[in-house]
N, C-alpha and C positions, 0 to 999 in steps of 0.2 A: 384666773390670774395665776393660780398655783401652777397650772400646767404651762402657762406662758413663761413663767420664771424658769421652770425646769428646762424648757426648750432653749431659752436663752443661754442657760448655764451649759447645756449639752452642746450648743453651737460654739460657745467660747472654748470648751474643752476640745472639740474637733479642730477648731482653727489653731489652737495652741499645739495640739499633737501634729497637725499637718505642717505647721511651721517648723517644729522641732525635726520632723522627718525630712523636710526640705533642706534644713540647715545641715543635717547629717549627710543627706544624699549628695548635695551639690557643693559642700564645703569640707566638712570634717572627714568624709569618707576618702576623698583624694589625699588629704593630708596623712591619714593613717596608712593608706596604701603606700604613700611615699616613704613613711617611716619603715614599713616592712621591707621595701626594696632596699633602702639604705642599710638596714640591719643585715640583710642577706649579703649585700656587697661588702660590708665590714667583715663579716665572717669569712667570706671568700678571700679577701685581702689578707686577713690575719693568718689564714691557713697557708696561703701562698708565701707570705713573709716567713713563716716558720719553716717551710720546705726549703726556701732559698738560704735561710740562715744555716740550716743543717747541711745542705749540699755544699755550700761555699765556706764552711767553717774553717778558719785557719788561713784563708787567702786574703790578700789585700786587694780590694776592688780595683784601684787604679792600676796596679801591676797586671792584674788579670785582663783588664780591658785593653791595656797597651799590648799585651801578648797576642790577644785575639786580632787586634788591628794589624799587627806585624804579619800574622799568618794570612789575613784577608787581602792585604795589599797586592801581593804577587798574583793572586787570583783575579783581582780587579784589573791589574795591568794586562794580564793575558786575555781577559775578556774584551777589553778595549782594543787590543791589538788584533784579535781575531774578528772583531765586529766589522772591521773595514771590508771584509769579504762579502758582507750582507749589505748591498746597496743597489739602487736602481739605475746606476750609471747616469747617463744624460738623457734617459728616455722621457723624463718629465721636465727637462730644462726648457725655459723660454727666455728669450732675450729681446723683449719689446718694451717700449716706454710709452705710456698713454700720451696722447696729444691733449694738453690741458685746455686748449682752445675749443675743444669739441665735447659733446655729450659722450659719456663713457660708453653707453650701449651702441651708439653709432660708430664710435671708433672700434669697438669690439667686433661689430659686424664686418667692417672692412678687413680687420686683421684675420678674423676667422675665415672669411672668403679667400684671403690670400693663402692661408694654410690649406684650405680645401683644394684649391687649384694646384698648390705645390705638391700635395699628396698624389693627386691623379696624374700630374706631370711626371712624377717618378714612376708611377705604374706604367704609363705609356712608353717612357724611355726604355724600360726593362722588358715589357711584354709586347710592345708594338700595338696594343689594343686595350680597350677597357672591359671587354666582355668576360675576361677571365678573372675578374676581381669584383668584390661586392660593390654595388652602386649606392648603397645606403649607409655610408660611413658616418654620417651625422647621427643616425639612429644607433649604429653599432657603438659609437664612442659616447653616447648619451650627452652630446653637447647641445647647448641652447642656440636658438636663432633669435633674430630681432623680434619676430612675431610672437615668441614665447614671453617677451618682456614688455608687451604693450601695456601702457597705462601705469607703469611704475618705474621707480628709480632702480638703478643697478649698482651694486657695491663692487669695489675693486676685488674683493675676495671672490665673488661670483665670476668675474671676468678671468681672474687668474686660474680658478679651478677649470674653467672651460678651455682656456688656452693650453693648460697643461694636458688636458685630455687630448687635444689636437696633437700636441707634441708627442704624446705616448703613441697615438695612432700612426703618426708618421714614422716614428722609430720602429714600431712593430712591422709596418709595411716594408721598410728598407731591409729589416732583418729577413723577412720572408723572401723578398726578391733577391737579396744577396745570397741566400741559400739555394737559389735557382728553382724555386717553386714555380710550376708551370700553370697552375690553376688554383686560385683561392676561392673555395666554395662558401665558407662561412667563418665569421669571427665573432666570438662572444666574450665580452669583457666582464669578468666576475667582480662583484663588490670586494673592496679591500677588506681583509679580515685579520684579526689579531688573536691567534689561538692561545688559550690558557696553558696548553701543553708546553709552550716555550716561555712560561712566566710572563707572557705579554711583551716580551722583548723583541719579537719579530712581527713585522707587518707583512703579510703575504698578498701578492697580486697575481691572480691566476687568469689565464686567457685560454679559452677553448678554440681550437682551430680545426678546420677541415680543408684539406688541400691535396693536390696531386704533385708528385715529384718522382724523379727516377730513383732507383734503388741506390745507385752510387752517390747521388747528392743527398739522399736521406741519411746515409751512413755518415757522410761528412758533416751534415748539420748536427747530428747527435754527438759526434766526436768533438765538434767545435764547442757545443754547449758544455760538454764534460770538462773541457780544458779551459773554459773561460776564467778570467781573473776575478769574477764575482759569481754570486750564487744563481744558478739556474737549475730547475728540476723538472723532469718530465714525469708528472704524477700518474699519467695513464696514456696508453697509445694503442691504437687499433689499426692494423694494416690489411688492406684487401687488394686483390689483383684479379679482376674478373675477365681480363682480356688475354688469357693464356695462349690463344691461338695466333696472336699477332707476332710477326717476326721482326719486331722493332724493340728498342730498349724499353723495358717495362716502365709504365707510368703507374706508380702505386697510389692508391687512394688511402690517405692517412687522416685519422682523427686523433687529436692529441691535446692533452692538458699541459700547458707550459706555465710554470710558476717562478716568480722572482721574489726576493725577500729583502726587506730593509730593516736594519737594526734600529731599535728604539732605545734611547738612553733611559736608564732607570728614573732619572729626574722627570722625563717626559711621561713615563708610565704613571708615576705618582701624581703628576699634575693633572693628567687626564682623569685618574680615579677620583681626585678631589673635585674636579670640575663636574664629573658625572654625578657624584653624590650631591653636589650643590644644586645641580639642575633637578635631581629627583626630589630634594627637599622643597625647592621652589615650586615644583609642579604640584606636590601634595598640598602645600600651603595655598596655592592659587586655585586648587580644585574647588568648584562651587559645591556648597553643602545643600542637600535637598531633603525633602520630607520633614520628619519631626524635628530635625536639628534646628530648623528655622522657626518652628512654631512650638514653643514650650507648652507642656500640658498644665494641668491644674497645680501640680506640685511646683513646677517651674515658675508659674505666675505667682504662687504664694511666696516662694523664696525671693523673687524680685521685689514683691511688695514689702516683705519683711526687711530686706536690705535697705531699701530706700526710705521706709517709714520709721523703722526702729533703729537700724544701725547707721543710717545716713550715709550709705554707700551707693555708688553707681552700679 
């Protein structure tokens, strides 16, 4: 009986110690860590406040802010004025209205087929054949077909994105043909990118091209791009001419990276940053927890028991 009483006392002591340890681990530890973080933040803010008070001693904040704003406004006006140079022209413009009496994807299929036929009609009118132009423009432009949307509804946003891709492809084709390109061997549409080097204020659209053209027409093409009223850049170019023995006007083989840029207003940049941060937080919150997080150990179970039995907490 003596040993039995000692065992009971020892067991009670272990339970109490385990409970106290669980309370510290799962409740008070986080609280004290929060206190340390808050204290560190307080010290940082006090230090920064002292630095600002010393730096701006003798100045009236409202007058200083007004002076800064007066100096910034001309820069903002100049930025907005110059930003008009960075646009994509009408290369992505579409002028179509969905037929509300039909399912959206069937209407899209008809419209995209019209654009497909219109693109190759332009090719035939300029070149007189289809052999000198890529035959897989649907794949080149990454546009969807009805078969890609089987068994699901289609949003207007998806339809617009795909029709804009067709519009871009048609405009690019007209540009090449108007430049008197004689053979288009390959077209590669790069994903739109937003470099941090330009403070995310420019969205760049690059196209990789391989084509044949005469030297005279190539020079005119590059000169036209240089004097355009909007931004075009040839990021890279390679020119070869393997047929030096021919006594005809040279047909140069050209590989080129052609880039356009679109200005993004600061408000759009901020909105996208906030949206991206929100999606990241949502993704982290929605990420399923695995392993031990779903199955508490003995201390976790002890703490749950202590909250529900002693503290009457859920």
